[in-house]
N, C-alpha and C positions, 0 to 999 in steps of 0.2 A: 296574638296568641290564639291557640285553638279554642280555649275557653277562658272565661274570666276568673277561674280559680287557680290558674297556673301562673306563677311568677318566677323571676330569677332572684336569687339572694343578692343583697346589697353589694357584696364583693364580686358578683357575677360568676361564681363558681358552681352553684347548686340550684337545681330546679326545686321550686317549692310548690306544694299542692295544698290548697286551702290554708296557706300560711305556715305549713309544716315542711321542714327540710326532708326531701325524699331520700337523700343519702343516709341520714340518721334513721329514717324508717327502715330502709333496706338493711342497715347494720343491725337494727334491733330485731326485725322480723324475717330477715333473709329474702331472697328473691327466687322465683318471680313473686311480685307483690301486687295484688289488685287493690287499687285505691278508689274509694267512692266517697263523695262529698254528701253526707246525709242531708244537710240543709238544702243543697241543690236538688237532690232527689225529691225531697218533700215539696219544694217549690214547683218542680216540674209536674208532680202528681196533681197539685192543686190547679195549676194552669190548665192541664189537660182535662181534668174533671169539669172545670168551669166552662171551658169551650165546648166540651161534649154536651153538657146539659143545656147550654144556651142554643146550640144548633140542632139538637135532637130531642130535647125535652127532659123534664125532671126524672123520668124513668130510665133514661139512658145510663148504662153502667160501664164504667171503664174497667178493662181487664188488662193485667200485666201479662205479657207473653213470657212465661217462665223459661221457655227455651232460650231466650236471650241471655239470661243470667240467673242461675239457681243457687242463691246463697240464703241461708236461714235468716240472717239479720236483714237482708234486703226484703225478703218476704214479710218480715215483721213490720218494717217501715211501710210497705205497700198496704198491709192490712190496717195499720194505724191511720193511714191517710184515706181509708175508706174505699180503696180500689179492690176489685175482685182479682182472681188469678186464673189464668188459663194453663192447665197442666196436661201433659200427654203421657210422659213416661212414668214408670213406677218410682224412679228416683225423685222426679218432680213432685209426685203425689206425696211421697214420704217427707220431703223437705217442707212442703206446704203444711202438712199435718203437724210436724214438730214445731213449726213456726206459729201455729195457732189457728190456721184455717181449718174449717170443718167440712 
């Protein structure tokens, strides 16, 4: 599999993301639908921060490149995990601001 949070339902008919049926999510929320695994995001933030500090010192600061994906909830998770954020556009600044970055 592409990643460890993608599986196929027991009957082999539906893709599951983090244990949730993607067809049911599409029916509930419509498509296109962006799916993010919060636990996986948090895990990756911690791994990245640890590696950065181990290799570049305690003052090293990890920054999320908001150009990659600019969603309010994602910004909140990034902030909760102690990462900074790199913003460029007015939209990214606005989203970071309403997510709690100052």
